[in-house]
N, C-alpha and C positions, 0 to 999 in steps of 0.2 A: 406200403405201396412200392412196387418194384421200380427200378430205374428205367426210364423210357429209352428205347434205342433211338439213335439219331436217324432221322429220315435220310433217304439216299440223297436228296437234294442238298442236304447240309454237309454231307461227307466230302472230303477232298477227293476230287477225281484225278485219275492218272493224267500226267502232263506229257505232251510230246513236243519237243523243241527241235526245230530244223535250223541248221546253220548252213546257209546256201552261198554258193559262189556267185550266182546270178543275182541281179537286182530287179529283173523284170519277169522273164518267162516263168521261172520256178516259183518265186513267191506268189505271183498272180495265180498260177494254177493250184498250188497246194493250199492256198488260203480258202479255197472252196470246200475243203474237207472239214466241215464244221456243222454243228447244229446248235440248238438253244443252250446246250449244256457242255459242249466241247468245241474247242477251237485250238489248232496248233499254234505254238509261239514260233514266229519266223524271224530269224536274224539274218539279214540279207547282205550281199555284197562283201563277203569275207574271203580273202585270199585263202585257197586251200592250205597253203603252207602255215597259215596262222590259225587254222580251224581248231587244231588240237591244243593250242594255247588258250583259246577261248572256252573250249568245252569243259575242262576240269574246273575252271573258275565258275562256270554256270552251275555245275553240279553242286559245288559248295554253297553258292549263294541261294540256290533254289531248293535246297534240302532234297536232293535227288533221291528218289525212292524206287529203284528198279524192281524190288519185290512187289511193289504196289502197282506196277505197270508203267512207271515213268520211263520215257525213252528220249535219247538225244541222237539225232541223225545228222551226218555230214552229207550234203548234197552238192556234188561237184562233177566236173568233166575232166577227162584225161588230158585234153589238149594243153592244159596249163601246167602240167607236171612232168618231170623227168621220171624214167622208170624207177630209179632209186628212191625218189621222193614218194612216188606212189606206193612202193613196197613198205616204206617206213610208216606212211600214213595208215595203211591197213594193219600193220603190227601194233602200232600205238593205240589205234582205235579199239582193237581187240583187248588190249591190256586195260583200257579205261571203261570197258563195257559200253562202248559207243558204236552205233550202227552206221553203215555207209550205203548211200544210194548213188551209184557211180555210173556215168554214161561215157561212151566213147563213140564218136569224137565229142558229142555234145548232147544236152538234154533233149533236143528236138527229135532224136531217134525214138523216144518214148511216144511222141505224137505221131510220128510216121507209122509206127507199128499198130496204130488204131485202124489204119486203112488196109494194111497188107503185111504179110511176112516178107522181110527183105534182109538178105545177108550180104548186100553189097558193102564193100569197105569204102564208105564215103569219107571225104574230108568235110570240114564244117560247111564250107560254101556249097559244095555239091549236095549235102544233106538238106540244107535249108531250101535250096532251089527245088529239089525233088518234093519236099514237104509242101512248099508253096504251090507247086503244080497240082498235087493231089487235093489240097484244100480248095484250089480254084475250081477244079473239075467237080468236086463234091459239094462245096458250100458257096461257090461263085465269088470267092474273094481270096486274095493271096495271104500268106502267113506274115504276121507282124509280131515282133517280140513283146511289144507292150500291150497286146490285146488279150482278153480273157476268152479262151476257147473251151472252158470246162463243160458248159452245158451242151455245146455242139458235139463234143467228143464223148460225152457220157454214154450214149447208147452203144458206142463201140468199145467201151472200156474192157469188157470181158475178152473181146478179141485181142486187144492190146496185151493183156496179161498173158494170154495163151501164147501169142507170138513172141513176147519177151522171154518167156520160159523156154520156148523151143530154140530161140536164137542163142541163149546162154548155154543150153545143153550142147548145141552144135559147136559152139566155140570151144567148150571144154574138151570135146572129143577131138577136135582138130589140133589142139595144142597140148593135150595132156594136162589141162587145167593150169597152164602157164599164163598168168594174167598179162604179162608183158607182150606175149605173142598174139593175144586175142585181137580179132578185128572188131568191127562195129558191134556194140552191145549196150545193154542198160540193165541195171538192177533196180530201177525206179519202181518196178512193179512190187517189189518187196515192201517198200515204204507205202505204196498205195494200199496194199492189203492190210497193213497195220492201221492205217488211218480209217479204212472202212470198218475194221473191227471196233475201233474206238467209238465211231459214230453209231454203229448198231447197238453196242453195249450200253450207251448212255441215252438211249431213247426212253 
């Protein structure tokens, strides 16, 4: 009698680990990308300067399997890093096969892009104020960092992905792809797409 193949439910599924700078907005939002068989592991409130110290340790402890679809992502904002530190982080992440979801000035730009394309070079305060205005006019309440907006924003997600791609392309053209010179942007859409793939594959 031949050996039975392991059922898919018994096989080890690809793991996605997020190391986030934030302790509220990002962990709350990304924790929604799950189903009965997949859920990202989220390590929150880690200073970006220490992220790459944590990531290799995680890879060793978790038996990291990139060929099997395992991923580690660093999720952080530009406002907490000098240009030299940002460049070093990108280089080291590439060497370690670690991905980056990066926002400038802050992660809330990803939420704002659900409502409209916007290439204004906001600072943190201006961006949150604009987002709060848009949420109040659309959902009748202001933005708060510790609330979960996933379900409300879900119908607008494809629009956000398109707007984020357009904004990144525009910034690259403006600066010759010089990361330090780029204005407001986010690559959070890259992470969102990967999480969407994992959820769809594990249904």
